[in-house]
MARDODREN-36811 format. One record per residue (C-alpha): x, y, z. Coordinates in steps of 0.02 Angstrom, whole numbers, plus 32768, in hexadecimal, padded with zeros to 4 digits. Layout:
N
XYZ;...
REM end
This chain:
368
88B3993A8BC7;880898EE8BF0;87AE99928BD9;87F799A38B2C;87B798F98AF9;870999228B36;870A99C78ADC;874899798A3C;86BF98F38A46;863B997C8A5E;867799DA89CA;8679993C8962;85C4991C898D;859299CB8963;85E099B688B9;8560992C8894;84CD999C88CC;847599E68833;83D39A48881E;83709A30877F;82F19AA8872D;82359A89872F;81F399F786C9;81429A06867F;80DD996E8659;802899578623;7FA7990E8696;7F8A9853867F;803098428627;80D398038672;8175985686B0;8225980D86C8;829F98578749;834F9828877E;840698358752;843F981386A2;84E597BC86D3;852797708772;85DD9739878D;85A2968F87CA;850896338801;84B8967E889B;84B996268945;8418967E8981;839896F68935;831797688985;829997D78928;823398628984;81A698D4894F;819B997889AE;81FB99218A3E;818F98818A41;81CB97D88A0C;819997998965;820096FA894C;829696AF89A4;8316962A896A;838F95DA89E7;83F095668977;837594D58970;82CA951A89A5;825D95A58960;81D3960289BE;81549678896F;80F396F789D6;8052975D89CB;7FEF9772892E;807D974188BD;8064968888D2;803F9639882B;807196D687CB;813096DC87D6;81C596778797;8271968687E8;8303964D8780;8385960887FB;841C96168788;840396CC8757;8398970B87EB;831E975C8771;8266977087A7;81D49760872F;812797A08763;808C976E86FD;7FDC97B586FA;8013985F8738;7F9F98C287A6;7F9A997E87CB;7FCA99578882;806A99018842;80B199AF8822;814099E08895;81F699C288C1;8240991388AD;82E898ED8901;8350985088FD;83DD980F896A;844D978E891C;84DE97338974;856396EC8900;860D96AE8939;85F9970389E0;85CF97AA898F;8528980589A1;84DE98578906;844E98D0891C;83E6992C889A;833999798886;82BB999587F9;82289A0D87ED;819199BB8799;80F59A1A8761;806099B68724;7FED9A1E86B7;7F569A088649;7F4D9A14858F;7F1A9ABF854D;7E639AC48515;7E249B2B8481;7E1A9BE284B4;7D7B9C4C84AB;7D7F9D008467;7D029D89849B;7CF29E3A845F;7CC39ED584C3;7C9C9F778468;7CF2A01584A6;7C74A0A28497;7CDCA12184F8;7D5DA13F8471;7D3FA1AD83D8;7D6FA1258361;7D09A0858361;7D74A00083B7;7D629F60841B;7DC59EF28491;7DDD9E3B846D;7DF19DC58502;7E3D9D1384F0;7E1B9C98857C;7E289BDD859F;7DFB9BCD8658;7E969B6D8690;7EE59BCB8720;7F5A9B428757;7FBE9B3886B5;804B9BB0868A;7FF39BF585F1;80349C6D856E;7FBE9CD98502;7FEF9D1F8457;7F889D8383D8;7FB49D8B8321;7F6B9DE6828A;7FBB9E1781E4;80689DE58226;804E9E4D82C1;806B9DEE8364;80399E288412;80419DCE84B5;7FBA9DD18539;7F079D988554;7EB89E39850C;7EC89E928468;7E809F3C8436;7E439F478381;7DE99FCB8314;7D489FB182BB;7CF49FF78220;7D089FE38166;7D909F6E812F;7DC99F5681E2;7D2E9EEA8201;7D779E66818D;7E169E4C81ED;7E369DAA8248;7E8E9D9A82EE;7EDA9CF5832F;7EF89CCF83E6;7F769C45840F;7F7A9BFC84C1;800A9B8984F1;805E9B378581;81049AD68587;80B59A388540;801D9A6E84D7;7FC79AFC8479;7F239B2F8428;7EE69BBD83B9;7E449C1B838F;7E199C9B8307;7DA39D308314;7D609DA6828C;7D4D9E6182B7;7C9F9E6C826E;7C629DED82ED;7C6F9E748370;7BD69ECA8324;7B6E9E318348;7BB79E2483F7;7B929EDA8422;7AE39EA4844F;7A409EFB8433;7A179FB3843F;79B19FF584D1;791AA009845F;79209F538430;79329F1E84E2;78969F7F8512;78369F308483;786A9E8484B5;783C9EA3856B;77909EE78536;77749E4C84C8;779E9DD88556;77299E3685CB;76999E2D854D;76B59D718539;76B29D5985F5;76119DC08606;75BD9D5D8579;75EC9CBB85C8;75A69CF38671;75029D2D8621;74F29C8685C6;750C9C248664;748D9C9386BF;740A9C738637;74299BBB8636;74199BB586F0;73719C1386EE;732F9B9F8663;735E9B0586C7;730B9B4F8762;726A9B758700;72659AC586B9;727D9A7F8765;71EF9AE687AC;71799AB6871C;71A599FF8734;717B9A0A87EE;70D49A5F87C6;70A599D88749;70D3995387C4;705F99A28848;6FCD99B087CA;6FDC98FF878B;6F7C987C87F1;6FE298008851;6FDC975A87F4;6F8B96CF8855;6FF496388886;6FB99586886E;6F3B953687FB;6EA795468872;6EBA95FF8887;6ECD961B87CE;6E2D95BB87A5;6DCE961E8828;6E0F96C187DD;6DD8968A8731;6D2C965F8771;6D1C970A87C1;6D53975E871F;6CD796FA86B8;6C4B97248731;6C7497DE8720;6C8297DA8664;6BDF977A8642;6B4797D485FC;6ADD983F866F;6A33980186AA;698F985D869C;696998D1872D;68E0989C87A2;686999058809;683A9875887A;687B9885892C;68E197F8897A;6871977889C8;6884973A8A79;689396838AAB;67D896788AD0;67A596C48A2C;6816964589D1;67C895B78A34;671995F58A0D;674296068954;678C95588951;66ED9512899C;6683956C891E;66ED95238893;66CE947488D4;6614949688D1;661D94D0881B;6673942E87E1;65D993BB87EB;656B9441879D;65E294528708;6608939886F0;655A93568718;659692D68798;653392B88839;657092FE88DC;65A392998975;64FB92BE89C9;649092858934;647C91CB8961;644291E38A17;63C8926789DD;637891F4895A;6363916A89DE;630991E08A57;6290922989D9;626491858987;6251915188D6;61BC91BE88BB;621D925C88D9;62B7921D887C;628B928587E3;62829320884A;632592FD889F;637C92DF87F9;6334938387BA;637F93DB8852;642E9391882C;643893FA878E;643C94BA879D;639C9510877B;6389958586E9;63CB962E8713;643295F087A9;64D495EB8749;64B2969386F8;649B96E187A4;653C969787E3;659B96D0874A;6559977F8760;6592977F8816;663F974087E7;664997C2875B;6618984C87D2;669698148851;672997EC87DE;670798688750;678B986186C6;67E097CA8711;6745976086F3;6737979C863C;67F097718623;67C696BB8649;675C96AE85AB;67E596FD8541;686E96838572;688895EC8503;689195748591;67E4959F85D1;6783959F852E;672F94F68554;66F8952F85FE;66BA95D385B8;6656957E8531;6609950885B2;65D6959C861F;658D95FA8589;65249563855C;64DE9562860D;64B696188607;
REM end
């Protein structure tokens, strides 16, 4: 009798176990899971995701686990679970265990979080192997996670799949082909004209060769230009160094600058007349200076330092003779001038030609 009660209770529990189909929801949206009707309010509720606890209600307290904190709402009266801000990792199996009136209710749901379909891209590849000109169209979106469906349509003709073979030439080039990509919650379409395949076929081999040659010529021209500019800069640098070496180093300071100016002026002044007279020694200069001192009283007519003692010694009677000896005798100056002229030559004649010595020259000429 006891075994029958246990078996009947087990069969009753199994009658409440149900398996739902897959639910698809968009990423960042929300999903709501749970039973639609319960015979009475639950005493306890437990939700699991892939075997891990999500939320638990024990009659008066609620506990949330893992990354669901702040993103779920548990309705205690209906045991329904609402998940907000869905993430791709929220996909999986959700299972609840509800205890009502001493009975356990178990059910599970399959949730798949997917992304919205983006606008597809269509590419064309020419088929050169066939006798008739044809091409293959490829429709792609780059979303491997989503359960996508591809469908081609043109002139009421529909074909499933990512690729479509078309024929080209003539009126066929004006045909349009539409690719529709969809998943359980969204869809997008794109249209392609057959004549666009001719632009996508690319360039012929001859055009490719021409383009490559042009690129090579441009590269060679740029290299030559850089080489010429480099040589020009190097030549300018060398010329600049040579000019720097040839230019005199500027003097520093006001004293050095004035000395340099003096030397420059001395070099640039007018040249003097050449002289054939040899350089005199110190004794010659001293002897010449002494002779000049002797000439001064003769030229000016003043008595010499030895005149007064000589007048005292000779007496008054001979004073006239002494005075006559103080002046040069006739012919004495002429002889001395001849000696100087023979000795100095042209230098002596130059004395009479200079403006500063005209008075002295006239005086000497009057004595001659």
